[in-house]
Each structure stands twice: as structure tokens, then as C-alpha cells.
C-alpha positions, 0 to 999 in steps of 0.5 A, spaced: 429 230 592 433 226 596 438 224 590 439 232 589 441 232 596 446 227 596 449 230 589 449 237 593 453 234 599 458 230 595 459 236 591 460 240 598 465 234 601 469 234 594 470 242 595 472 241 602 476 236 601 480 240 595 480 246 600 483 241 606 488 238 601 490 245 599 491 247 606 495 241 607 500 242 602 501 249 604 503 247 611 507 242 609 511 246 604 512 251 610 513 246 615 518 242 611 520 245 604 520 252 606 522 252 613 530 254 612 527 260 608 523 262 614 528 261 619 533 265 615 527 271 615 527 270 623 534 270 624 535 277 619 538 283 621 540 289 619 545 294 621 545 302 623 551 306 622 551 312 627 556 317 628 561 318 634 562 325 635 570 326 637 572 330 643 573 337 642 580 340 643 581 345 649 583 352 649 589 354 654 593 361 655 600 362 653 603 359 659 598 353 659 592 356 664 586 353 661 581 358 658 576 353 655 575 345 658 570 340 657 566 337 662 561 331 662 554 333 660 547 330 659 542 330 653 535 327 652 536 324 645 529 322 641 531 316 637 526 314 631 528 307 631 526 306 638 519 310 638 513 309 635 510 315 631 503 314 635 507 315 642 511 321 640 506 326 642 505 323 648 513 323 650 514 329 648 509 332 653 511 328 658 519 331 657 516 338 657 512 337 663 518 334 667 523 339 664 518 345 666 518 341 674 526 341 674 526 348 671 530 346 665 529 348 658 529 344 651 529 347 644 523 350 641 524 354 634 517 355 633 516 363 632 509 363 634 507 366 642 506 361 647 499 363 648 492 364 645 491 369 641 497 366 637 502 371 634 508 371 631 515 373 634 519 379 631 524 374 627 521 375 620 526 370 617 523 365 622 517 367 620 518 366 613 521 360 614 515 357 618 511 359 612 515 356 607 516 349 611 508 349 611 507 351 604 503 357 606 501 363 603 506 369 605 499 373 608 498 366 613 497 368 620 499 365 626 493 362 627 493 359 620 500 356 622 497 353 628 491 350 625 496 346 620 501 344 625 495 341 629 492 337 623 499 335 621 502 332 627 495 330 630 494 334 636 487 335 636 486 331 643 490 335 646 489 342 650 491 348 647 497 349 651 499 342 650 498 343 643 503 349 643 509 345 647 508 339 643 508 343 636 514 347 638 518 341 638 515 337 633 516 343 628 523 344 631 525 336 630 522 337 622 526 343 621 532 339 623 531 333 619 529 328 625 529 321 622 532 314 623 539 316 621 538 322 625 536 322 632 534 329 635 537 332 641 531 334 645 535 338 651 542 339 652 545 340 659 540 337 663 542 335 670 544 329 673 538 328 677 533 329 671 537 324 667 536 319 672 528 320 672 528 319 665 532 312 666 528 310 671 521 311 668 523 308 661 516 306 660 513 314 661 519 316 656 519 310 651 524 312 646 527 317 649 534 316 652 540 320 656 547 321 652 553 323 655 557 328 652 562 333 652 560 340 654 564 347 653 566 349 660 569 357 660 573 357 666 574 364 666 568 366 662 569 374 662 576 373 660 578 375 653 571 373 651 570 376 644 577 373 642 575 366 645 569 365 642 563 360 643 560 354 640 553 353 639 548 348 635 548 347 628 543 352 624 539 348 618 543 353 614 549 351 617 548 344 617 547 344 609 554 347 609 558 343 614 554 336 612 559 334 607 564 334 612 561 329 617 557 333 621 550 331 624 544 335 626 545 335 633 553 337 632 556 344 635 560 348 631 564 355 633 560 361 632 566 366 632 573 368 635 577 362 636 572 357 636 570 359 629 576 360 625 580 354 628 573 349 628 577 344 623 582 343 628 578 343 634 573 339 632 577 333 631 575 327 627 568 323 628 568 316 629 562 311 627 559 306 630 555 300 627 549 297 631 546 290 629 539 289 630 534 283 629 528 283 626 524 285 632 529 291 633 532 288 639 540 290 639 545 284 638 551 287 638 554 294 638 561 295 634 566 302 634 568 301 627 572 307 626 574 311 633 574 318 633 580 322 634 580 328 639 581 335 636 587 339 637 588 344 643 590 351 642 595 355 646 594 362 645 599 368 646 595 371 651 597 371 658 591 370 662 594 374 668 596 380 664 589 379 660 585 380 667 589 386 669 588 389 662 580 388 663 580 390 671 584 397 669 580 399 663 573 397 667 576 401 672 579 407 669 572 408 665 568 408 671 573 414 674 572 418 667 564 417 668 565 420 675 569 426 674 568 428 667 561 427 666 559 434 668 563 436 661 559 431 657 565 426 657 561 419 660 566 414 657 562 408 655 567 403 652 574 402 650 579 397 649 586 395 651 591 391 647 598 389 649 603 386 644 610 383 644 614 387 640 620 382 637 614 377 635 607 380 634 604 376 639 598 379 643 599 379 650 592 382 652 587 384 648 581 387 653 574 390 651 569 394 655 564 392 656 565 385 656 561 379 657 561 372 661 562 366 655 558 361 660 552 366 660 552 368 653 546 364 651 542 365 657 543 372 657 544 373 650 538 378 649 540 382 655 547 383 652 544 384 645 540 390 647 545 393 652 546 400 649 554 399 651 554 394 646 558 388 650 558 384 644 562 388 640 569 387 639 572 394 640 579 391 640 579 388 633 573 391 630 572 398 633 575 404 628 577 410 632 581 416 630 588 416 633 589 423 634 596 426 636 598 418 637 599 419 630 604 425 630 610 419 630 608 418 623 608 425 621 615 426 624 618 420 620 615 422 614 618 429 615 625 426 617 626 421 612 624 426 607 629 431 609 624 437 610 625 437 617 631 435 622 630 433 629 634 439 632 630 444 627 626 449 631 619 451 628 615 457 631 609 456 635 605 462 636 599 458 638 595 459 631 597 456 624 596 462 619 598 458 613 592 458 610 588 465 610 581 461 611 583 456 615 587 457 621 587 452 626 591 452 633 594 449 638 592 449 645 598 453 648 603 458 645 610 454 645 614 459 641 621 456 638 620 448 639 623 442 636 621 435 635 623 432 642 619 437 645 613 438 640 612 430 641 613 431 649 608 437 649 604 435 643 604 441 639 599 441 633 602 447 630 609 444 629 606 438 626 601 442 621 608 445 619 612 438 618 606 435 615 605 440 610 613 440 608 612 432 608 605 432 603 599 428 603 602 422 599 608 421 604 604 421 610 599 416 607 605 412 604 608 412 611 602 411 615 601 404 611 608 402 612 607 402 619 600 397 618 595 403 619 589 402 615 592 394 613 591 388 615 595 386 622 595 379 620 591 376 626 588 370 625 581 372 627 577 377 623 578 384 624 577 391 621 582 395 617 580 402 617 583 407 613 588 413 612 585 419 611 587 421 603 584 425 598 581 418 595 579 416 601 575 423 602 572 422 594 569 415 596 566 418 602 562 423 597 566 429 599 572 433 596 579 434 599 580 441 601 587 444 602 587 444 609 586 437 610 593 436 610 593 439 617 588 434 620 591 429 617 598 430 620 595 430 627 591 424 626 584 427 625 580 428 618 578 421 616 583 417 618 580 411 623 584 405 626 582 399 630 586 399 637 590 392 635 593 396 629 595 402 633 598 397 638 602 394 632 603 401 630 606 402 636 610 396 636 613 398 630 615 404 633 619 401 638 622 395 633 626 401 629 621 400 623 620 392 623 613 391 622 611 384 625 605 380 623 600 380 629 598 373 632 594 370 637 595 363 637 602 361 640 601 353 638 597 347 636 598 341 640 595 334 640 589 333 645 593 332 651 598 337 649 603 331 649 606 333 642 606 340 638 603 340 631 604 347 630 607 353 632 607 360 630 613 363 628 615 371 628 613 373 621 616 380 619 610 384 615 614 389 612 619 394 614 619 402 615 623 405 610 627 410 615 634 409 618 635 407 625 637 415 627 630 417 625 627 412 630 631 414 636 629 422 635 622 420 635 624 415 641 627 421 644 620 425 644 616 420 647 620 418 653 620 426 654 613 425 654 613 420 659 618 424 663 616 431 663 610 431 658 603 429 657 604 422 660 608 425 666 602 423 671 604 416 671 611 415 668 615 421 671 618 416 676 616 409 673 622 404 674 622 403 667 624 407 662 617 408 658 616 411 651 609 414 650 604 419 646 597 421 648 592 422 643 585 426 644 582 426 638 575 430 636 569 425 634 564 430 632 559 431 637 564 436 641 567 430 645 573 427 645 576 420 645 582 418 649 588 414 646 595 413 649 600 409 646 606 406 650 612 401 650 618 399 655 623 399 656 625 404 651 632 402 650 630 395 649 623 394 648 619 388 650 612 390 650 608 396 646 600 398 649 595 402 646 589 404 650 583 407 647 577 410 651 570 412 648 569 419 650 575 419 655 576 426 656 583 427 655 588 422 652 592 422 659 586 419 662 588 412 658 595 412 661 593 409 668 591 402 664 597 402 660 601 403 667 597 397 670 599 392 664 606 395 665 606 393 672 603 386 671 608 385 666 614 387 669 613 384 676 611 390 680 605 391 684 599 393 680 597 399 682 591 403 680 593 410 680 586 412 676 584 419 680 588 424 675 584 430 677 589 433 682 595 431 678 600 436 676 598 437 669 602 444 668 606 440 662 599 437 659 599 441 653 595 438 648 
């Protein structure tokens, strides 16, 4: 028995000795043989490469007055490299609680109501995207989605209200591709005070840090808002399109206007920063390997002071029309005014009413979007309007060049035009024998019915297009081109062209529709003796600090109207007469600069009329051309005060807003 015990103990001793020797050998290997390898592991580092966003170029008016600048902003960034997954939900909750207390906002793209019972928002596309992301069936409810989000993001230990807050952020982070290489911008434009709270309570907001960034500052937010445009964060769809150009998920791009069309020039070139970390994640070094290059600054052709006068005068005149003509159903609701440099095609002012404030664009977007007056609509470039009698100079040029009428020939106006047995439109007044100059002055319809018939549809359409009507103006930002009425256009609209339709074409009615910008460029072409310039709104592009000009827009001739100078002199004579004794008399009869003008009162189908007014000055050596359109403006002459205010500013006179034309002498206003 004792021998068995002794043998068993001997075996155990041998076994333990072998194990001990094994540990000893391993220890020697680790401490002596492999010590260099372990030292290398301990000293191992890895490098993260981050993108440095460039400073965006600024935007100025033609005289260097800043319109859009950059200012220092603070944003909260969640970096996956510094935040444990187990801590993420708690950090998000603390951040939402902090911003709620400070009255600041964060991004939440989850299209589900904030409180129970959960329902989807009205954004059908966002709801469909959510269900696709969650891999749920189309019939899934908001409750189904919240259950899935709660399970996926491990939110079971939070209250329902906390779950919704955290889920909204987590879903938005997932949608934007939050990862080690893509830190997430939790909130932008936070106050400096809030940034200090986060920095001073790093343990509470572990993994969140505050970064400085450049934020757009719209110096005069409502000035040329539709032209300048705005920037905004990349959507997921936009990121897919822009990521190959070096854009990050948190970058901003131009959404419309100059900010959009010149995104490549304004953005600049991103840089790169390499961050070297040790095996514990401690930062060892930071090096900017490629420095970012600031974007180009853009100088517009707009004169900010002239732009302000155009916007103010347009708004005031529309208010006047509403006050005095609303009883007739002329509740002017909107309009546009465009001023251009005759010799160069530069756009000096481009006003819309109503407009909006770019600095409040996102905060008040729903208000703007739901406003029945449509302030977000760029009427100056995209609104299409019949020009009414402002088109009559086109008909005059077409007829004079065809030799079917002379400027001295009298055409008899008996008020009613009786060429067609079944269609006999009329003039507002009986004019008797009338020549071209007086016909333009008092806007005699019968005169232009007759000359239009003589010239013919094809010739009128041809000359309208030579003047740029229904054609692209060449402006650098999107516009609508409209159309010149014709049999082909009528057919495309699904209706038949009638023989008498040429009469309406000749006086700017029928199917003709043009933008205020087109009408202004057409007016400039009249003033320029038929030389049509391309419109442009960018004067030059420079380095960020403006020290070097990189590109300067040169005046470009778009086309030449096929007519002699004598033809334009004849038309000018009639338009000057309109300013002195005719339809523009109330504003320009005693104006210190000779003005050529024409009014238009196109009918718009509901029994009301728009007000259209065109003018250029000085008539004998034109510098500036203006077009004003007021929706439901009552009479063409009602738009003239806006043009006068623009001329006042341009020529250096005291701007006078002589808007009340109710008591004006309108004995010569025969339109």
C-alpha cells in the first residue's frame, strides 16, 4: 500500500516538474529570447489620415462689398476612435440633454414622431429609406421601426423619450456612415459657452470633442438671396456623388445659386492630416502632410446699393397697388425687377418680391416653403410672363425691316380692328391716323394688329428670337427660357393655331412667355441698336484674399439683330415719346435724363392683368436697361416707379419713391 502511494507521489512530482520546466522555458523565451519582439509590439504605432476641410471662398458685389463671409463656428464631433461602443448611447443622451438646456439643436433625420404613439412624418421618401435601411417590409409601422432600432442600438435600459432621442441620433449617424474614418458632426453652430461646457466636462462627454470650423455669414441676408444661394450639409445621395472628389460626410456644399454653380471654385482643395497613435490609442504626433488651399472668392456684377433700391422699391410699389387696386381684384402678390448694363450684359440688380433671409433659411424654411406668395421662387430668372405691349417694339422692327410699313406711314385706328369677320379685337381708345412713334407712345393695339399682319408670324418669331426672347440669356446660374408664340408652340400645347392668333402675338399676348431677365436683356438689345450681349452675373474670380485675379468675365456678343440703325432710331423715338407724353409720362416727363420706355398690361386669363415696364437710359447713349414685372399689377404704368427708383440710384439722384399714381395725369395713358 505504501509502495503504491510512493509511486503515485513520484509520478505527481515528475508531472509537476515537467510543467514547471515548461513554464520556466516559456518565461526564459518571453523575457530573454523574444524580448525584442514584445518591445516592438509595445512600441507599435498606427496612423490615421484625416481630411482638413479648406476655407470656402467669399462672395462680394462688383465694388468689393462683402455679401457672404466666413466666421468661426463650433461643432460637436463624435469620433469612433475615442469613444467605446458601450458608452456611445450614454454620451449621446448627455449631449442631447445639454443642447436642450442651452436651446440649441442637433441633427435628427429619423422620420418618426418624437413621442408615443409613434407615427411616421409626411416625408414619404425618408420613411421608405428608413424601412429599406432596417430591411423591413413596406407595410411596417412606426412602432415596428422603433422596436427594431431599440433592439439594434441596445436601448432597452432607457425611458421611451430617451429611446427616441438616442435612436434619432444613432440612425442619422448610421445613415451618414459613421466609422473610424468618418467622424460624425453631432451639432453645428453651437455657442462658445456650450463648447466650454463640453471641454470642461470631458468625462461626461467622453469621445465627443469640439472643433472650430468656418461658417457662412450672410452679411445682408435678404439681399439677392435667390442669386447668391446657400450651403448645406451633404445628403447621403449627394455624398455618393461627391465623395470621389474628396468630400467627407460632414462637408457642406452649395445647394443653389452662385454657391451651387461655383461649388468647385468656392470650395478650394482639401488637405490631409496624419495622426500617429500608440497601441493604447494615445496620440504621439500630428502632422499636416498636405495643406488645404482656400477656395476662390467671387465678385458678382451686382451693385449692392442698386440691388437694395430695386428690392425696396419693388416691395413698396406692390404694397401700393394692393392698397389702391385690390377692390378691382388686382391684389399684386409678387414681382421682379432686373437692371442690366447695356454695353456689357452685366446684371446690376436682380430683385424678387417676396424674398427671404438667407441667414434664416434653415430655421424658417417651413414658413418660406408654405408661404402662398412663394418667396423661395426666383421670379426674375424662372418666372415666365407674357410681355404684353412691351413686345410691340419687336413687331415694329420686324415690320420695318420687311418694308411693309414705314415709320412715317399713318395707319387708321377706329378702335375696333375689323380685318377678320369673326374676330375683331379692339384698342382702348379711338386714335384715328397714327404713325409708329405715336403708336408706341400711346400703345395703340390696332396699329400693331395691322403691322403684325403685314410682317407675318414667321418674321415676328424670327426677330423675337434674335432679340433673345425665348432663348437662353447666357447667365451662369439656372434660368427658364420661356417661349415665343407660334403655330409650332400651339401644336405642342395640344391646341390649334387660328388665323387671328397673329394679332395677339403682335401685341405680346397669345402663348408668349418670358422671364424678367429675358425681357431686360431684350430691352438692352433695343438700346444697343440690335447687339445682343450675353448676360452674366459673375464679374471676376480671385484668390481667397482678392490679391490676384484668376478669371475675369469679358463682354460677349450673343447675336446681332438683322436691322439697320435707322430702324432702332425709329423705335427709340416712339419709346422716348412714351416717356415724355405717353404711357410712361407719370414718372419720366420731367426726368433729368432722357428715358426710352414702354408699358405692357398683359391679360393673364383670370380677368386680371400683370404690369410690365421696360426702359433704358440715357436714351441717346444708353448705359442701363431695366425691366419690371408685377403680378396682377393692374396697369403697366404701375411698374414704372420701380424703374425710376433704380434710375435715381444709378444716376446719383436722391431716390424718390413716387409710388402713388392714383392722382397722376393719365389722359395720355391709352393702353
